N, C-alpha and C positions, 0 to 999 in steps of 0.2 A: 642633714635632714632634721627638722624639729617638728614637734607635734604639740597640740594643746591638750594635755591630760588624757592622752589616748594610748591604749596598748595596741601596737601594730607589729605584726610578724611579717617579715619579708620571706617569700617562698619562691621556689622554682630554680632549677639549676642554670637556666639561661636568663634569669630575670634581670641580671645586671649587665647585659650586653651593651656595648657602646652604640650610640646613634651614628649611623652612617650618613654620608652625603645623600640628599634627597634623590631618589630614583623611583620611577613608577613601578610598583610591585607587580609580580606575575604569579600565577598559580601553576604549580607543577604536580602532576599525578605521581605520587610516591607510594601508591598502594602496595605494590610488590616489594619495593625496597623496605617499607616499614613492616612487612610481615602481616599485613591485615588481609588474611586469606578467608574472606567471607563471600560465598556465592549464594545469592538469593534463589529460591526455588518457588515458582508459583504453582507447580504441581501437575500441569497438563502434560501428558505424554505426546510426543510429536506425531505419533500415528493415530491419535484420537482427535477427530475433527470437532468434538464437542467443546464448546467454550462456556466455562462456568464463570459467572459474573465476578465472583470473589477473586479470580486470578489476576484481574487487571487493576484492582483497587489497592493492593498492598504495596509497600509497607514502609516501616519506619526505622530510624537509627537513633542512637543516643551518644552524646559525649557526657560522661559523668564520672566522678572519682569514687569508685566503689570501695576502695580500701583506705581512703583519706590520706594518701601519701603526697598530695599536691599535684598530681598529674592526671589529666583527663583520660579515662579508659574509654573503650569503644564497644558499643552493643549493637548487634544487628538482629532485626526481627525477620523470621523466615516464614514462608508458607508451608505447605505440606502436600504430599501426594494425595490426590483426590480419589482416584480409582485404585483398586488393588494392584500392588506391585511387589516385586521381590527385592526392591531397593530398601536400604535402611531408611527409617523415618528421618525427615528433615528436622532441623532443630535451630532455635535461636542460638546465637553465639556471643560470648563475652571475651574481649581481648584486653589483657592487662598491659598498660603503658609502662615499659621498662624504664622510662626516664631518659633514654638516649636516642629517642626518635623512632624506636621500634616497638612492636607489640608482640605478645605471645598469647595464644589461645588458652584460656583457663576455664573453659566452659565445664569440662568434666569434673575438675576438682572443686569448683565452686557451686556446682549444681544450679548454674544460672540458665541452663537450657530449658526451653519449653517447647513441646511438640504439638501444640495446638496449631490451628491454621491462623498464623499470626498476622496482625494488622499494624498496631502501633505500640509505642512505649512512652511512659512518663516516669520520671525519677523524682523522688522526694523522700525525706526522712520522716515517715509517718509516725514512728514510735519514739522519736526524739533521743535516740541513742548515739547520734553523731555519725551514723553511716546511712547513706542514701539507699532506699529501697526502690523496687520497680513495680509498676502496674502495667500489665500487658493486655492489650485488647486483642480479641480473637473473633473469628467467625465460629461461634460456639463459646464455651465457658472461658471467661477471662481468668488471668492468673495474677496473683499478688506475691511477689518474691520478697520476703523479709530478709534483710541483710544482717547476718550474724557476725558483727564486729569485723567486717572486711575479709572474712575467711570463706564463708559459704552462704548460700541463700536457702531459705525454707519456703515451700509452697504453702501459703496460708489463706488463699482466697476464700475457700469454703468456710473455714472457721471464723474468718473476719467478715463474712457475709457480702463479699464483692464479686462472686463468681457468676456474674450476669451471663446468661447463655444466649442472648440475642447477637446480632451482628454488630459488635463493638468496633468503632473506628477511632475517633479522636478521644483523648483523655488528658487530664491534667490534675496534678496536686495543687491545692491552694487552701488557705485558711479563710473561708468565707465568713465565719462568725467571729473572727479575731479572738478565739479562745486559747490560742497558743499551740494548737496542733493542726496537722494537715488533713484536709478533707479531699474528696475526689469528685470531679465532674467527668461523667462518661457520656460521650455522644454516640448514640446508636444510629444505624443507617436505615435499612429497609428490611421488610419481612421477605427474605429470599430463601428458597429451598433449592437444594442441588437438582431436584427433579425438574425445576423450572427451566433448566438448560435444554430440556427436550421438548419444550413447548414452543409454538410459533409466537414470537414476541416482537414488538416494535424495536428496531435497532437504534443505536445512537445516531446513525446517519440514515436518513429515510430511504435513499435510493443509491444503489451502486452504479458505477459507470460500466455498463456491459452486462454481465451476468447478474440478474436480480435475485438469484437464489443464493448468493454469497452469504455465508453466515457471519454474524458479528456479535459482539457483546450487547446485551439489551439496554434499552433506555431506562432510567430510573422511574419514569412515569408508569412503567408496567407494574410497579409494586407499591404497596402501602407503606407508610412510614413506621419506624420503630422509635418509641419515645426514649428520650435521654433519661439519665439517672443522676441524682445528686446524693452522694454518700457523706454523712456527717461522722467524723471520727469520735467515737465514744471511749477511746482508750483501749479496751480489750476487744472491740468489734467496730464495724461501721454500720450506721443505721440509714436506711433509705428515707430521705426527707424530701423527695422530689415534689410531692404535692403540697406539703405544708410550707415549703420554702417558696412556692410560686413559680417553679420552673418546669412544671409538667405541661407539655404540649405535644400531643400525639401526631401533629402534622409535619414536624420537622424531620428532614432526612439528613441527619448530622454527619459531618465529615471532620473538618478541622476545628480545633478549639484553641482560642487565645484568651488569656486571662490577664487583666491589668486593671489598675485603678484609673480609668479613663477620665473620670470627673474629679479626681484629686480630692476626695472627701475622706480618705483614710481607710476605706474598705474596698476590696477588689471586686471587679465586675467580670462578666463572662460574655464573650462573643463566640457564637457558633456559626460556622460557615455551613449552610444547608444547600443541598443539591436539588435545584429546581423547586424549592419551596423557600419562603421568605427567611432570611437570616435572622437569628436571635441576637439581641444585645440585652442581656439581663443586667439591669442596673441594681446594685446592691443597696437596699434601703438602710441597712445598718442595724436592723433588729432581727436578723436571721432570715429575712425574706428578700425576694427580688421582684422587680416589675420589668416586663419586656418593653424596653425603650427603642427597639429596632426601628419601628415605623417613624416615630417622632424624631429620632436622631438622624434619620436619613441613611441608615446602613442596612435596612431590610431588603431593599431592591437596588437596582442600578440607577444611574442618574436620570434615566427616562421612565422610571417606575416599573421596570420589567424584572421578572424573576431572573436569578443568576444561577449558574451551575457552580455553586461555592465549593471550593476544594480546601485550600490552606489559608492561613492568616498569620499575621504577626503585628505587634505593636512596637512603635518607637517614636521618638520626637524627631521628625525629619526636618523641621524648619526652625528649630532652636527657639521655640516660644514657650517652652516649659510644659507643654501639653503632649500627651501620647497620642499619636496618629495611628491609623489602621490600614494595613494592606491586605487585599483579598485576591486570591487566584481563582480563575474560572476556566471554562471550556473554550475551544476554538470557535471563532466567529463572534465571541463576546470579548470584552476588554477587561483585563485586570483593573482593579479599582484601588485608588489611593485616597482614602478618606481622611481629610485634614480635620483635626479636632479644632473647632471654632470656639469652644468653650460653651458654657451654659447648656451642655448636653447635646450640641449639634455638630454634625460632620458634613463636609462638602467633598464630593469626589472630584479631584483635580488631576486625574490620571492623564487626560488629554493634554492639558496645558503643561503638565510636568514631564511629558515625553515618555510616559509609561504605557499608554493605551495602544497606539498603533503597532508597536513592536510585539504586542501580545495577541494580535488578531489571528494570526496563523498558527498559534501555539495552543497546546493543552497544558496548562500550568498546574503544578501540585504544590510542593513545598516552597516556601519563601522565607528568607531570613534577612533582617536588617543587620548590617555590620559596617564598621568603619574600616574598610579593607586597607586604606592608605593612611589611616591615623591622622587625617587632616582636621578632625573635629566635627565632621558631617557624616550622618548615617547613610551608607550606600545600601544597595539592595541586590540580593542574589535570588534568582527564580529558577526552579527545577522544572524542566519540560519533558513531555513525552505523551504520545497519543494514547487514548483509551484502547483503540482498535489496533490489534497487532497486524491486521491486514488493511490498514487505513488507505493505502494506495489504491486498493481495488474499489473502494467506495468513492474516493475523491483523489484524482490524479494530482491535485495541487498540494496534497498533504502527505505526511509520512509518519510512520510509527515512532522511529527514533528521531529525536529533535535536539538541537543544541540548547543547552542551558543558557542563561543570560545573566550578565553582571552589569548593573547600572551604577554609574558614579553620580553621587549627589554633588552638583556644582556649587551648592551653598551660596555664599555671598558673592562669588565671582560672577554670577549671571544676573544679579540684581533681583531675581525672583526664584522661586522654587523650580528647579529644573534638574532632570536626570539625563545622563547620556549613556547610551549603550556602548560598552568598551570591551567587548569580547576580543577584538583584534589585539588590543594593547595588553590584555590581561593574561595572555597565553593560550595556546591551542587546546589545552586541557578543558577549558571552559566550553569551547565550541564543538567538541567531539559529539557525534550523534549517539544519543543514548535514550532509553525510555526511563528517565529519572522519576522518582516518586518523593520520598522523604529526604530532607536535608537538615543537618545539624551544624551549627557554627560553634567553634571553640578553639582555644589556643592550646593544641595538644602538645606542642614542644616548648611551651612557656617562654617563647622568645619575643612576645609583645605584639604579635600580629595575629589576626584571626584566620584560622584554617577551616576547611569544609569537609564534612563527611556525608556522602550521598548513597542512598539505596537505589540500585538500578534493577528494574523489574527483570527477574529471571536471569540476571547476569551478576558479575562480581561487583561488590560495593566499591566505591572510589574514595580515596583520601587525597584531597587537594591541599597541598601545603602552600601557604602564603610566603613567597620569597620577596623580601624587600619592603613589606608593609611597616616594618619597624625602623625604617629610615627617618621617620618622624617620631617625636616624643609620644609617650603613651603611659597609661597607668591602668592596672587591673585591680579591682576591689573584690575580695572574697568576704562576704558578710556572713557572720555566724550569729544565729538567734540565741536567746537565753536558754539556760539549762532546762532540760525536760520537756521542751516544746518544739517549735518550728526551727530546728537547728540550721536548716538550709536557708532560712530567712526569706522564703518565697513570699513575695509581696512587699519586701523592703524597697523603699524609694531612695535613690541616691542622687544628690546634686553635687557636681564637681565644678569648681570655679578656678580658672587659670588665666590671669590677665583679663582680656576682653572676651574670653571664651567661657560660656556657661552651658553645661550640659546636664540633662536629667535623664535617668534611666531607672528601670525597676527590675528586680529579680522576678522573672516571669515564669509562670506555669504554662505549659502548652506552647502553642505557636508552631509555625512551619506546617508540615503535614505529617501527622502520626509520629513525630520525632521530638527529641529532647536536646536542647542546646546546653552548652556550658552555663552553669548557674553563676559563675563569676561574671562581673560586669567589666567590660573593657572600654576605656575612654581614649580616643585619639586626642592628642594635645597639640599637634602641629609643631610650631617652633617654641612652645612653652616648656621650659626645663623644670619648672616648679609649679605644683598645684597649690594655690593659695588657701583653699578650704574645701573640705568634703563634709557634706551634711547627709546623715542617714536617718530617715524616718522609718522606724521599725513597724511591723504589722500591728504590734500591741499599742502603738501610739507614741512611745518614747522616741526621743531623738538623741543622736550623738553628733558632735561637731569636732572636727580635727583638722590640723594643718598649721603651717605649711608643710607640704610633703614633696620630696624630690620625685621627679618623673622617672620613667623607665624601670619600673619594678612592679612586682605583684605584692599587694599588702592584704593581710587578713585582719579584719576588724570585728571584735566581739561586742555584742550588744551590751551597753552600759559602761563601756571602757573609755568613752570620750566625754567631752564637755557637754552637759545637757542644756 
């Protein structure tokens, strides 16, 4: 391996595994074997017929390296018991990756647990000390866990001014003003109170089949929206700059947040998936302010100009044109959207022609992540499914609460046009098992070169799905580290990898999926290419590093300023 003036560190105990003969990868449920013993609690007691809206909307999971040892640890966001109970309070949980394929619960000794009614999690090094911190959204006061050198966490939300007490759902760390430190975007949902569970409200499904007195979770139209919040990092605190930055809109019912530089102008933009209100696409002007480009861009409504039940979202370049495209998950009887970035600020929904619309019609979709599961150089798609109504069958005999998740393979150049194929049968039975999935995070937890999945299942045990065989093709994983004292996680860095006739672009992303945090390292499938010709990294501050050639099948760490400018 040779490089051009770059300092590269190879990491990971399995990073140098040999490439096997090509086989189609499969996902195996290794939750129990890996020791990932996290059971989600939504809080409703079985004998209580009352359905509290918050129960069905949570929650998230995270892959992040809390102790900077090179292995992705796992974090699960929990609900809480709503009515008085003699049970011990539920808590979020942190599992340390031992580096041998197994995890151990370190919640107690690291003080990483939070006992709020949890929704989502975002990870990012907001204080620039080299260790990722956590921002937790709750129904009620949010939490900010400051990582103390990989040993323990301190709860600092109040002192840093980010303990928003509304119904927080999606959130992300990002550097919106390119000043070198991480800010926070918080998506709030609706103005809901627990007493509302005892009111007669419009249900998600208008009429049940049979007994019309069947109770169900309420429709979002019953409630007014709760405005989102943008926090600017001031070093010793965060400042609410929502209004002055131009992102205040009290009409949005925010759920998923995905942040990326969709117009490739060097500053990051914000997409908010809103539930039954128009989606927001806040275009970063570059002077500390945003304009809502949702309507003009074509992402505010569906392809027919109708409101969507926006849930989760993710960005990736799915057609290899160098521009980041957008995927949006929605409710049953709507169709998930794939917005292709046409450039010049415009998107086109191609979900029908790409094969993603019809398979979503009967599903309620939540988390979604782009990943190259087979390392062929094309971004595939995983979608987490599960109905809102835990008694959905009583309202609609054609539906069900627990639904199969879905894995779609990007056929890439093989089809002559952008096309995805549903491959649940080929990908292993773990994908198709019936669950009420919510958040999903993608990451290579065992450092073997293929992407694994961590899923939160509503009121059940979380699931760890290991990718077996995805590393039969060549790959490269890039860990980007920003400059000293600032955005050390390099959130917002844009990476271009060239190997032969294969060119890929990706970005270290804040947010994405639904309430979850994926591995901040960028993984690139290389197909049959054993060498990467060049890697170009454009840092959030505007500087660039160029390095290469680099041998495939390894994890490399690149520090800002270490390559050829």
